[in-house]
KOLSEDO-605700 format. One record per residue: residue in one letter; y, z, x of N, C-alpha, C in turn. Coordinates in steps of 0.2 Angstrom, whole numbers, always signed. Layout:
residues N
(site 'a',(Y,Z,X),(Y,Z,X),(Y,Z,X))
...
***
This chain:
residues 270
(site 'x',(-5,-1,+3),(+0,+0,+0),(+5,-1,+5))
(site 'x',(+13,-6,+4),(+16,-4,+8),(+19,+3,+7))
(site 'x',(+23,+3,+15),(+27,+9,+16),(+34,+8,+11))
(site 'x',(+39,+13,+6),(+43,+9,+3),(+49,+10,+8))
(site 'x',(+53,+8,+8),(+62,+7,+11),(+63,+16,+13))
(site 'x',(+66,+18,+17),(+67,+23,+18),(+77,+22,+14))
(site 'x',(+79,+19,+12),(+85,+23,+9),(+87,+16,+5))
(site 'x',(+91,+17,-1),(+90,+16,-8),(+99,+13,-7))
(site 'x',(+102,+8,-11),(+109,+7,-10),(+115,+13,-9))
(site 'x',(+112,+18,-14),(+116,+24,-13),(+116,+26,-7))
(site 'x',(+110,+28,-5),(+109,+31,+0),(+115,+27,+8))
(site 'x',(+116,+21,+7),(+119,+16,+11),(+125,+17,+11))
(site 'x',(+127,+16,+6),(+134,+18,+2),(+138,+26,+6))
(site 'x',(+131,+31,+6),(+135,+37,+8),(+133,+39,+13))
(site 'x',(+129,+35,+17),(+131,+36,+25),(+138,+32,+28))
(site 'x',(+138,+24,+25),(+143,+23,+27),(+152,+27,+24))
(site 'x',(+150,+30,+21),(+156,+32,+18),(+157,+40,+23))
(site 'x',(+151,+44,+24),(+154,+49,+29),(+155,+47,+33))
(site 'x',(+151,+41,+37),(+152,+37,+43),(+160,+38,+45))
(site 'x',(+163,+35,+40),(+171,+32,+39),(+174,+40,+39))
(site 'x',(+173,+43,+35),(+176,+47,+33),(+180,+46,+28))
(site 'x',(+177,+43,+23),(+181,+41,+18),(+177,+43,+9))
(site 'x',(+181,+47,+7),(+181,+50,+1),(+179,+46,-4))
(site 'x',(+177,+48,-12),(+177,+44,-16),(+184,+42,-19))
(site 'x',(+189,+48,-16),(+196,+45,-21),(+199,+41,-17))
(site 'x',(+196,+41,-11),(+202,+35,-5),(+198,+30,-6))
(site 'x',(+191,+29,-9),(+187,+24,-8),(+190,+19,-15))
(site 'x',(+192,+23,-20),(+194,+22,-26),(+201,+19,-23))
(site 'x',(+206,+23,-21),(+213,+19,-18),(+214,+13,-16))
(site 'x',(+208,+12,-11),(+207,+9,-6),(+206,+2,-8))
(site 'x',(+200,+0,-13),(+197,-3,-17),(+200,-5,-25))
(site 'x',(+203,+0,-27),(+207,-2,-35),(+202,-2,-38))
(site 'x',(+197,+0,-39),(+192,+1,-42),(+193,+9,-48))
(site 'x',(+190,+11,-51),(+190,+19,-52),(+185,+23,-51))
(site 'x',(+188,+31,-49),(+183,+35,-44),(+176,+37,-50))
(site 'x',(+176,+34,-55),(+169,+37,-59),(+166,+31,-60))
(site 'x',(+166,+24,-57),(+163,+18,-54),(+160,+18,-48))
(site 'x',(+164,+23,-42),(+161,+25,-34),(+155,+29,-37))
(site 'x',(+158,+35,-42),(+152,+38,-42),(+148,+38,-46))
(site 'x',(+145,+33,-51),(+139,+30,-52),(+135,+25,-46))
(site 'x',(+140,+24,-45),(+135,+21,-37),(+132,+26,-34))
(site 'x',(+137,+32,-33),(+135,+34,-30),(+127,+39,-32))
(site 'x',(+127,+41,-38),(+122,+44,-43),(+118,+36,-44))
(site 'x',(+116,+32,-41),(+111,+29,-40),(+111,+25,-46))
(site 'x',(+116,+23,-49),(+118,+18,-55),(+123,+11,-52))
(site 'x',(+117,+5,-49),(+119,+3,-48),(+123,-4,-50))
(site 'x',(+131,-6,-49),(+135,-11,-53),(+134,-15,-48))
(site 'x',(+133,-22,-46),(+135,-27,-42),(+141,-28,-40))
(site 'x',(+144,-27,-46),(+154,-30,-43),(+155,-24,-41))
(site 'x',(+154,-18,-43),(+158,-14,-40),(+155,-12,-33))
(site 'x',(+147,-15,-32),(+148,-13,-26),(+151,-20,-21))
(site 'x',(+150,-24,-22),(+153,-31,-20),(+159,-29,-16))
(site 'x',(+163,-25,-22),(+171,-25,-21),(+170,-18,-16))
(site 'x',(+168,-14,-14),(+167,-8,-10),(+167,-9,-2))
(site 'x',(+159,-15,-2),(+158,-15,+4),(+162,-17,+10))
(site 'x',(+166,-21,+7),(+170,-23,+15),(+175,-17,+17))
(site 'x',(+179,-11,+15),(+180,-8,+15),(+176,-2,+18))
(site 'x',(+170,-3,+17),(+163,+3,+20),(+160,-1,+26))
(site 'x',(+165,-7,+27),(+161,-11,+33),(+155,-14,+31))
(site 'x',(+152,-15,+27),(+146,-17,+25),(+146,-24,+22))
(site 'x',(+141,-27,+22),(+139,-35,+21),(+137,-33,+15))
(site 'x',(+141,-37,+9),(+141,-36,+1),(+138,-39,-1))
(site 'x',(+133,-47,+1),(+128,-50,-1),(+122,-45,+1))
(site 'x',(+122,-42,+7),(+114,-37,+7),(+115,-31,+4))
(site 'x',(+120,-28,+3),(+123,-22,+0),(+120,-24,-6))
(site 'x',(+121,-29,-14),(+119,-29,-18),(+111,-32,-19))
(site 'x',(+109,-35,-14),(+105,-39,-12),(+99,-30,-14))
(site 'x',(+101,-26,-9),(+97,-18,-7),(+97,-14,-15))
(site 'x',(+104,-15,-19),(+104,-13,-26),(+101,-16,-31))
(site 'x',(+99,-23,-31),(+93,-25,-36),(+87,-25,-33))
(site 'x',(+86,-21,-26),(+78,-23,-24),(+77,-28,-23))
(site 'x',(+79,-33,-19),(+78,-38,-19),(+73,-41,-13))
(site 'x',(+73,-36,-10),(+72,-37,-2),(+66,-31,+1))
(site 'x',(+59,-31,+4),(+58,-29,+7),(+54,-32,+13))
(site 'x',(+54,-28,+21),(+51,-33,+25),(+44,-35,+24))
(site 'x',(+43,-38,+27),(+33,-43,+27),(+31,-36,+28))
(site 'x',(+25,-36,+28),(+20,-30,+30),(+19,-35,+37))
(site 'x',(+17,-29,+43),(+17,-31,+48),(+11,-27,+52))
(site 'x',(+6,-31,+54),(+0,-31,+59),(-1,-32,+64))
(site 'x',(-3,-28,+70),(-2,-31,+77),(-6,-28,+81))
(site 'x',(-9,-31,+83),(-15,-29,+89),(-11,-26,+92))
(site 'x',(-16,-19,+95),(-13,-14,+102),(-7,-11,+97))
(site 'x',(-5,-13,+92),(+0,-4,+90),(-4,-2,+85))
(site 'x',(-3,+3,+82),(-5,+8,+75),(+2,+13,+73))
(site 'x',(+3,+13,+69),(+8,+17,+66),(+3,+22,+62))
(site 'x',(+6,+27,+62),(+6,+34,+60),(+10,+37,+54))
(site 'x',(+9,+39,+49),(+14,+42,+44),(+13,+47,+39))
(site 'x',(+16,+53,+42),(+14,+60,+40),(+19,+65,+35))
(site 'x',(+17,+68,+31),(+24,+72,+27),(+25,+75,+31))
(site 'x',(+33,+79,+31),(+38,+84,+31),(+42,+84,+26))
(site 'x',(+39,+91,+24),(+45,+94,+18),(+45,+86,+14))
(site 'x',(+50,+85,+9),(+50,+81,+5),(+52,+73,+9))
(site 'x',(+50,+72,+12),(+50,+64,+16),(+43,+64,+18))
(site 'x',(+43,+58,+24),(+37,+56,+27),(+40,+55,+33))
(site 'x',(+37,+54,+40),(+41,+52,+45),(+33,+48,+49))
(site 'x',(+36,+45,+53),(+31,+40,+57),(+32,+43,+65))
(site 'x',(+25,+39,+67),(+25,+40,+75),(+19,+34,+78))
(site 'x',(+18,+34,+84),(+16,+24,+85),(+12,+27,+92))
(site 'x',(+7,+23,+92),(+3,+21,+98),(+3,+14,+99))
(site 'x',(+3,+11,+105),(+4,+5,+110),(-2,+7,+114))
(site 'x',(-6,+0,+115),(-10,-1,+122),(-12,-8,+124))
(site 'x',(-14,-6,+130),(-17,-13,+133),(-25,-12,+132))
(site 'x',(-26,-19,+128),(-33,-19,+126),(-38,-20,+132))
(site 'x',(-35,-21,+137),(-41,-21,+143),(-40,-16,+148))
(site 'x',(-37,-11,+150),(-37,-5,+151),(-39,+0,+147))
(site 'x',(-37,+0,+141),(-38,+5,+135),(-31,+11,+139))
(site 'x',(-27,+10,+141),(-23,+14,+143),(-17,+15,+136))
(site 'x',(-14,+21,+134),(-11,+20,+129),(-3,+25,+129))
(site 'x',(+1,+23,+125),(+7,+28,+126),(+7,+28,+117))
(site 'x',(+11,+36,+116),(+13,+36,+109),(+18,+38,+111))
(site 'x',(+22,+37,+105),(+30,+37,+102),(+31,+41,+97))
(site 'x',(+35,+48,+98),(+33,+53,+93),(+28,+57,+89))
(site 'x',(+29,+62,+86),(+22,+65,+84),(+20,+66,+78))
(site 'x',(+25,+65,+74),(+25,+66,+67),(+26,+73,+66))
(site 'x',(+22,+74,+60),(+21,+83,+58),(+13,+82,+60))
(site 'x',(+9,+77,+60),(+1,+81,+60),(+1,+75,+67))
(site 'x',(-2,+79,+71),(-5,+72,+76),(-12,+69,+76))
(site 'x',(-16,+74,+72),(-23,+73,+70),(-25,+66,+68))
(site 'x',(-21,+62,+65),(-24,+56,+67),(-23,+52,+71))
(site 'x',(-19,+52,+76),(-17,+49,+79),(-23,+52,+86))
(site 'x',(-26,+56,+87),(-28,+61,+89),(-35,+53,+88))
(site 'x',(-37,+55,+81),(-41,+50,+79),(-42,+42,+81))
(site 'x',(-35,+40,+80),(-33,+34,+82),(-36,+32,+91))
(site 'x',(-34,+37,+93),(-35,+37,+102),(-44,+37,+102))
(site 'x',(-47,+40,+100),(-55,+41,+99),(-58,+36,+96))
(site 'x',(-56,+30,+91),(-58,+24,+87),(-57,+19,+92))
(site 'x',(-51,+20,+97),(-53,+13,+99),(-53,+15,+107))
(site 'x',(-55,+20,+109),(-58,+22,+115),(-52,+20,+121))
(site 'x',(-48,+24,+119),(-40,+24,+123),(-40,+30,+126))
(site 'x',(-35,+31,+133),(-33,+36,+136),(-26,+34,+134))
(site 'x',(-24,+41,+133),(-13,+41,+133),(-12,+43,+140))
(site 'x',(-8,+40,+142),(-6,+39,+149),(+4,+43,+148))
(site 'x',(+4,+43,+141),(+11,+45,+141),(+16,+48,+133))
(site 'x',(+18,+51,+133),(+20,+53,+129),(+27,+53,+125))
(site 'x',(+30,+46,+121),(+39,+45,+122),(+45,+48,+116))
(site 'x',(+46,+51,+117),(+51,+52,+112),(+59,+51,+111))
(site 'x',(+58,+48,+106),(+63,+44,+102),(+69,+49,+104))
(site 'x',(+69,+55,+99),(+74,+61,+100),(+70,+66,+99))
(site 'x',(+73,+73,+97),(+70,+79,+98),(+72,+83,+89))
(site 'x',(+75,+78,+85),(+75,+81,+78),(+64,+84,+77))
(site 'x',(+65,+90,+69),(+61,+94,+72),(+55,+90,+69))
(site 'x',(+56,+83,+62),(+50,+80,+63),(+48,+74,+65))
(site 'x',(+50,+74,+72),(+47,+68,+75),(+43,+71,+80))
(site 'x',(+43,+78,+83),(+41,+83,+89),(+38,+87,+88))
(site 'x',(+36,+88,+78),(+34,+93,+76),(+27,+96,+80))
(site 'x',(+22,+91,+81),(+15,+92,+84),(+17,+93,+93))
(site 'x',(+22,+92,+95),(+20,+90,+103),(+18,+94,+107))
(site 'x',(+18,+99,+106),(+15,+105,+110),(+6,+103,+108))
(site 'x',(+2,+103,+104),(-4,+100,+102),(-6,+95,+105))
(site 'x',(-1,+90,+105),(-2,+82,+107),(-4,+81,+116))
(site 'x',(+1,+85,+117),(+0,+86,+124),(-5,+90,+128))
(site 'x',(-8,+96,+125),(-11,+103,+125),(-19,+97,+125))
(site 'x',(-20,+93,+121),(-26,+90,+118),(-26,+83,+123))
(site 'x',(-21,+79,+128),(-22,+77,+130),(-20,+74,+137))
(site 'x',(-17,+79,+137),(-14,+81,+145),(-11,+77,+147))
(site 'x',(-7,+70,+143),(-3,+66,+145),(+4,+70,+145))
(site 'x',(+10,+67,+151),(+16,+70,+148),(+22,+66,+144))
(site 'x',(+26,+71,+143),(+31,+67,+137),(+38,+68,+142))
(site 'x',(+41,+61,+137),(+46,+61,+143),(+52,+61,+135))
(site 'x',(+59,+61,+139),(+65,+63,+134),(+71,+62,+137))
(site 'x',(+74,+59,+132),(+83,+59,+134),(+87,+65,+138))
(site 'x',(+87,+62,+146),(+91,+66,+150),(+97,+72,+142))
(site 'x',(+101,+67,+141),(+105,+70,+134),(+104,+73,+131))
(site 'x',(+95,+73,+130),(+94,+79,+124),(+85,+81,+128))
(site 'x',(+87,+86,+133),(+83,+90,+134),(+79,+92,+130))
(site 'x',(+71,+94,+131),(+67,+98,+127),(+62,+102,+133))
(site 'x',(+62,+110,+133),(+56,+110,+136),(+47,+106,+135))
(site 'x',(+45,+106,+140),(+37,+104,+141),(+40,+96,+140))
(site 'x',(+46,+93,+139),(+47,+86,+142),(+50,+86,+149))
(site 'x',(+48,+78,+153),(+52,+76,+156),(+60,+72,+156))
(site 'x',(+65,+75,+157),(+69,+71,+156),(+72,+66,+159))
(site 'x',(+72,+59,+156),(+73,+51,+159),(+80,+47,+158))
(site 'x',(+82,+44,+163),(+89,+43,+161),(+87,+34,+156))
(site 'x',(+94,+32,+156),(+94,+29,+152),(+91,+20,+158))
(site 'x',(+89,+17,+153),(+85,+12,+155),(+80,+10,+163))
(site 'x',(+76,+16,+160),(+71,+18,+163),(+66,+14,+163))
(site 'x',(+61,+13,+166),(+54,+6,+165),(+48,+11,+168))
(site 'x',(+43,+8,+163),(+33,+11,+164),(+30,+6,+162))
(site 'x',(+27,+7,+165),(+21,+3,+166),(+13,+7,+161))
(site 'x',(+11,+3,+157),(+5,+6,+153),(+0,+3,+154))
(site 'x',(-5,+2,+159),(-8,-4,+157),(-7,-8,+159))
(site 'x',(-7,-13,+154),(-2,-20,+156),(+4,-23,+152))
(site 'x',(+5,-15,+147),(+12,-14,+145),(+17,-13,+150))
(site 'x',(+24,-14,+148),(+29,-15,+153),(+34,-11,+146))
(site 'x',(+36,-5,+147),(+39,-2,+140),(+48,-1,+146))
(site 'x',(+53,-2,+143),(+60,-4,+145),(+61,+2,+140))
(site 'x',(+66,+8,+143),(+73,+12,+138),(+78,+10,+138))
(site 'x',(+81,+10,+132),(+86,+7,+130),(+92,+14,+128))
(site 'x',(+95,+16,+129),(+102,+20,+123),(+104,+21,+118))
(site 'x',(+99,+24,+113),(+102,+21,+106),(+106,+29,+104))
(site 'x',(+111,+33,+106),(+113,+38,+104),(+118,+36,+99))
(site 'x',(+119,+41,+93),(+125,+41,+87),(+121,+47,+82))
(site 'x',(+114,+43,+79),(+110,+49,+77),(+111,+55,+78))
(site 'x',(+108,+55,+87),(+105,+60,+89),(+110,+59,+97))
(site 'x',(+109,+64,+98),(+116,+64,+106),(+112,+60,+111))
(site 'x',(+106,+61,+112),(+99,+57,+117),(+94,+54,+115))
(site 'x',(+97,+49,+108),(+93,+43,+104),(+91,+39,+109))
(site 'x',(+83,+36,+108),(+82,+33,+116),(+77,+26,+109))
(site 'x',(+79,+19,+113),(+73,+14,+110),(+69,+11,+114))
(site 'x',(+61,+13,+114),(+58,+10,+118),(+56,+1,+118))
(site 'x',(+58,-1,+122),(+54,-9,+122),(+49,-11,+124))
(site 'x',(+44,-12,+122),(+37,-15,+123),(+37,-20,+125))
(site 'x',(+34,-24,+130),(+33,-31,+131),(+24,-30,+134))
(site 'x',(+20,-38,+132),(+16,-39,+134),(+9,-38,+130))
(site 'x',(+12,-37,+123),(+7,-38,+118),(+10,-45,+116))
(site 'x',(+8,-46,+108),(+8,-54,+106),(+14,-55,+106))
(site 'x',(+19,-49,+103),(+25,-49,+101),(+28,-45,+104))
(site 'x',(+35,-44,+107),(+38,-37,+107),(+40,-32,+102))
(site 'x',(+39,-29,+104),(+41,-20,+99),(+47,-19,+102))
(site 'x',(+51,-14,+97),(+56,-9,+99),(+54,-4,+95))
(site 'x',(+54,+3,+98),(+51,+9,+96),(+58,+12,+93))
(site 'x',(+60,+12,+87),(+69,+15,+87),(+71,+21,+86))
(site 'x',(+65,+25,+82),(+66,+33,+79),(+70,+32,+74))
(site 'x',(+74,+35,+73),(+79,+36,+67),(+86,+32,+69))
(site 'x',(+85,+30,+73),(+94,+21,+72),(+93,+17,+71))
(site 'x',(+89,+16,+68),(+88,+9,+63),(+83,+11,+60))
(site 'x',(+84,+9,+53),(+77,+9,+46),(+78,+1,+45))
(site 'x',(+73,+0,+42),(+72,-8,+35),(+78,-6,+33))
(site 'x',(+84,-12,+34),(+88,-11,+28),(+93,-5,+28))
(site 'x',(+93,-3,+34),(+97,+3,+34),(+97,+6,+43))
(site 'x',(+99,+12,+43),(+101,+14,+48),(+99,+24,+48))
(site 'x',(+99,+26,+50),(+99,+35,+53),(+106,+35,+54))
(site 'x',(+109,+41,+48),(+116,+42,+49),(+118,+45,+54))
(site 'x',(+125,+43,+56),(+128,+44,+61),(+131,+49,+64))
(site 'x',(+124,+55,+64),(+126,+62,+64),(+130,+64,+70))
(site 'x',(+130,+61,+76),(+133,+63,+81),(+139,+60,+82))
(site 'x',(+137,+54,+84),(+144,+48,+81),(+143,+41,+77))
(site 'x',(+145,+40,+71),(+142,+35,+66),(+149,+30,+71))
(site 'x',(+151,+29,+75),(+156,+22,+79),(+149,+21,+84))
(site 'x',(+146,+27,+87),(+142,+25,+93),(+134,+23,+90))
(site 'x',(+133,+24,+83),(+126,+22,+81),(+127,+15,+80))
(site 'x',(+130,+11,+76),(+133,+4,+75),(+134,+2,+81))
(site 'x',(+138,+6,+86),(+139,-1,+95),(+130,-3,+95))
(site 'x',(+129,+5,+97),(+120,+4,+101),(+116,-1,+97))
(site 'x',(+116,+1,+90),(+111,-2,+87),(+112,-9,+87))
(site 'x',(+119,-11,+88),(+120,-20,+88),(+120,-22,+95))
(site 'x',(+120,-19,+101),(+120,-20,+108),(+114,-21,+109))
(site 'x',(+111,-15,+107),(+105,-11,+111),(+95,-14,+107))
(site 'x',(+98,-16,+101),(+93,-15,+95),(+94,-24,+94))
(site 'x',(+98,-25,+90),(+99,-30,+89),(+99,-38,+94))
(site 'x',(+103,-38,+99),(+102,-41,+105),(+94,-46,+107))
(site 'x',(+88,-41,+105),(+83,-44,+109),(+79,-49,+102))
(site 'x',(+76,-52,+105),(+74,-59,+103),(+72,-58,+92))
(site 'x',(+74,-63,+91),(+71,-61,+84),(+66,-59,+80))
(site 'x',(+61,-60,+85),(+52,-59,+84),(+51,-53,+84))
(site 'x',(+57,-48,+88),(+53,-42,+89),(+52,-39,+84))
(site 'x',(+45,-34,+83),(+43,-26,+77),(+47,-22,+80))
(site 'x',(+52,-20,+75),(+55,-13,+74),(+51,-9,+71))
(site 'x',(+50,-3,+74),(+45,+2,+73),(+50,+7,+72))
(site 'x',(+52,+9,+64),(+56,+14,+65),(+55,+21,+62))
(site 'x',(+57,+29,+64),(+54,+33,+62),(+53,+35,+55))
(site 'x',(+56,+31,+53),(+54,+32,+41),(+55,+26,+40))
(site 'x',(+49,+23,+35),(+49,+18,+31),(+45,+14,+35))
(site 'x',(+45,+6,+35),(+42,+1,+34),(+45,-1,+41))
(site 'x',(+39,-6,+46),(+41,-9,+51),(+46,-15,+46))
(site 'x',(+51,-18,+53),(+50,-24,+51),(+52,-28,+58))
(site 'x',(+57,-34,+58),(+58,-38,+65),(+65,-38,+63))
(site 'x',(+68,-39,+70),(+77,-41,+70),(+79,-46,+68))
(site 'x',(+75,-51,+67),(+78,-57,+62),(+80,-55,+57))
(site 'x',(+74,-50,+51),(+75,-48,+46),(+82,-42,+46))
(site 'x',(+81,-40,+48),(+88,-34,+49),(+93,-37,+49))
(site 'x',(+93,-44,+56),(+103,-48,+55),(+103,-51,+48))
(site 'x',(+98,-51,+44),(+100,-55,+38),(+100,-51,+34))
(site 'x',(+96,-45,+31),(+95,-40,+28),(+99,-33,+29))
(site 'x',(+103,-30,+32),(+103,-25,+34),(+110,-24,+32))
(site 'x',(+114,-23,+28),(+118,-22,+24),(+125,-19,+32))
(site 'x',(+122,-14,+36),(+128,-11,+40),(+129,-16,+47))
(site 'x',(+123,-24,+46),(+123,-27,+52),(+121,-36,+49))
(site 'x',(+122,-34,+44),(+121,-44,+41),(+127,-46,+42))
(site 'x',(+128,-54,+45),(+134,-55,+42),(+134,-62,+39))
***
């Protein structure tokens, strides 16, 4: 069963408003539509005309925002040999973690842990893999909840941004490179949602892959908790400049591709 999108249109509008620090009343004044219409949008009552009028003020693509409100797009389902996604519950949401591996050497890398690493451990055993490294996209609790157990069970070292240090993980600099069997993993800094957000670009599979954590979602992005401006800039510079066929593995919601996000993500579509 397909994983639903992480955000709906009202989430997107809310993230843009918070990021730009525009209140409902300010948005009404800037766009000339009633505050009641804006509040209805914020309450999940979609109105295409109202959404189209506020999009430019919020820096959103009107076509893509209306598409989200009308639920006319979802990314195609993706299956790639050498990559597995594990989705686990965390309070009232779900969170994704990933394995990527070299089919010949059977060496693997993990990306985050989710709330429960049992399925990941089963995946390692099922494919006969040896875990060589655990790469953390950021240190929010839902993404690292089972880190201690994963490291204890596998003996693999964990790595985290030097801007977001964590006990039990080695700090790494931006643009570090790793080799896991025939896979090459390059680090790209994508701070904004978190202080030390990292994206891991994997080469050596049949398609390039970017594990992005909460920097980018299918059709949306993580909230700019630390810096909305940095989040937008880093997503554009470090993720959306990758080849169109690059598979994006987000921390929540379904996998997508660079090409689809450039066309369908209201924050970045042109």
